[in-house]
N, C-alpha and C positions, 0 to 999 in steps of 0.2 A: 314123273305123273302126267299122263294124257289132260290135256285144259279144252276145255270146250267155251269159245266167246258166243254172247248171244248180240245180235247185232240189231237192236231193241231199244227202243226205250219204254216200252209196255212195260210196267210193274205186275200189270197181273201173266206177263210171260214168263219174268223173269219170276213170278211167286208160285206160279205152275211148277214151275223149275224144282224150285227148294221144295217144295211141299211133297215133288218125286222123290228127293232127293238124287238131285242131279247137280253134280260142283260144276258149277260156272260161274264166270263174271260177266259183265256186261260190256257192250264198246260200240257208241251207238253211232251210226253214219252220221252223215252231213248230203244224203240223198235228197234232190226233189222231184217229188212222186209227182206231181206236173210236169215237171218238163223231161224227166223220163216217157209217160206214159205218152206225150205230143212227139217225143223222138221216134218211138215204134210202132204209133198208131191202132196202139191195143184197145179196142173195145170190149171185147167179151171180159165176162169178169172173173171166170177160171185162168186164162190166161192170162188176166192184169195182174192178180193176186201171187204169180207167178215170177211174173216180170220184174215186183216190186222185191218180192223176197229177194230175187237174187242180185238188182240191183243193189240191195241195203247188205248183204253177205258178201259181194264180190269190192264194194267198198270198204268195208271193214278189214277185208283179207288182204289189203295192198297197204295195210296200215304197217309198220315196223311193229311195234303192238302185238301182232297177229303172226309172229313167226315162230312155229314150232306148234301153232297151236288148230285147232278145227273151229271153225267158225259158222254159225247158222243163223238166215234172217228171215226173218216173215214177214208177211202180209194178209193181211185181209179185207173180204172184198163180200158185202152182203149182194145178191141177187133178187130182186123182186120186180114179177112183171117185167120182166127181161131187160133189165134195166142195173146199173150198176150203182154200186152204193157203198161209199167207201164213210169217213167221218164228214157229220152234217156243220158242224164247226160251228152254228150258230141255230138260236133258240126255234128261227121263223121255218128254216129246213128240218129241223128235229122233229117238228109239230106236224108240218105236213107228210111228212113219211109214215109219223107211227100213226096218225088218224087210217092212211091207205093199210097200215100195217095188220090192225086191231082185225082179230079174230082171224085172219087169212094165214097166210106160211111162205116162208123165202125160204133160200138156199146159202148157206154160211160156206165161202169156200177158203182158206185159211194155205197160201203158198207158202210151202219149204225146200229153202238152195243153204245146202251142205259145201261149204269147202273147206280141203285139207292142207292145212299150210305148213305142215310137219316137213322134215328134209324127205327127200326121196332116197330111196336106194340108191342112185348116182351123184344125192350131197346138193343135189336144189331147191329149192322151196314151190313150192305149188300156187303159191301166192305174185310170183318171181322175184324174192327178195334173193340176197346174195348168197350163196352157196358156202356153208360152214365148215369147217375142217374139224377134227377127230375131239377138238379141246370145248367143241360147245357143247350152253349146257344140256341139248337133247342128247348128244352122246349115248349112246348103249338102247337109248328110246328104242320103240319100233317103230322103220322106220314110214314114208307118208306113202301115203296110196295115187298121191296126184290128184283126187277126185272132184268134180265139180259138179252136182249135181242136184235135180229136185222132185221133189212131187207137189202133192195138192191136197187135200183132206180135207173135203169136203158134208157139210150135215145141213137134216133140211129141218127148219124150227119153224114151230107153229106156232103162233101169238093166241090168246086168248082176248075176248072182248075185251076193251079199255075204255073207261068212261074219259070225257074230254077233262073234267078234273085233275083223274090220276095221272095223264098225259103233262097237264099241265107241273103236276105237285114233282112229279117226274122228272120233266127238264127244268125246273129250279134248281134243282140239287147240282146239275150241271155236270153230271155222269154220262148221258146220251151221246154229250158234243162231242166226245172227243174218241167215239168207240164208232166202227164200220157198223153201221146199219141203223146207228142211232140206239143200239140198247147190249147189255151185256150180259150174265147170263151166270155171273159167279160174284154179280153186286147188285143192287136197287130192283134191275130189269128182271132180276129172274121168277118176280111174282109174276109177269106179266106173257111169261114163258110155258106153254101147256106141256109138251112134248119137244125132244129131239130125237129126229130119228140119223143115226153117224153118231162119230165119235163126239163128243159132249167138250172132249179138250179143245177139239178144231174150233169150237165155238167161244171159247176162253181165248184162240189167239195159238195154239200150239199143240199140234199132235204129237202123244208121247212116243204113240206104238211106229206114228211115221220118222219120228227121231229116229226110235229106235230103226228102224227099216234104214232106212241114209248113212245114217254110221257102219250097220253091216254092211253096207257097199264099201264104204273106208275102210272095212277090215280093224273096224275096231267092236265092240261089245259095251251095249250100254251101261252091264255092271262094270265097265270101268270106271265109268263115273259114276258111281255113287259116294255120298260123302261116307259110308263107314266103310269104304272097300281100302 
């Protein structure tokens, strides 16, 4: 059975996969996002989203629990006024951002990185694990592709005018503090989004169609991961 591991602690991402009928487990990486960005000096929002998604996926792919599975890592970055906005963490930062975003638009970039940790035809693991013999639990399953590849799904988010009192009430819920760009589309923040140009799943944090394309490049059909399969 083909296994998919989500390298993310985001409840929204795992809920999205579950609602799409995609069988998966969650294994969280311990990636220090600030350290990764400092190491590579990446500041472009698009590139940052992809870099962090790769770092998360590869960190989890290196764990013993990932052997024989496919690992998908994701990260979202909101681009507004030419700046990269990750999670605000504090009420003050969220307030400043939302007051600027009111009635305007920005682009949410979600990076995806897939690592195929299944045994290849030669018997080794893409994650660098030890080769296994014919007695492996994965014996008889399709060989791994050795793939490690990524893609970014972007969507333009248009916000409605937000009253200061509404912003304060939203911040008080705590929801925007741990979301890229200080908003969600699948929670309370959806009330402030007028429209989305692009894949709405990318705004949630994981594009199902992008995942399908990446799986296809690893010679896996997404239907193999459907819960009813």
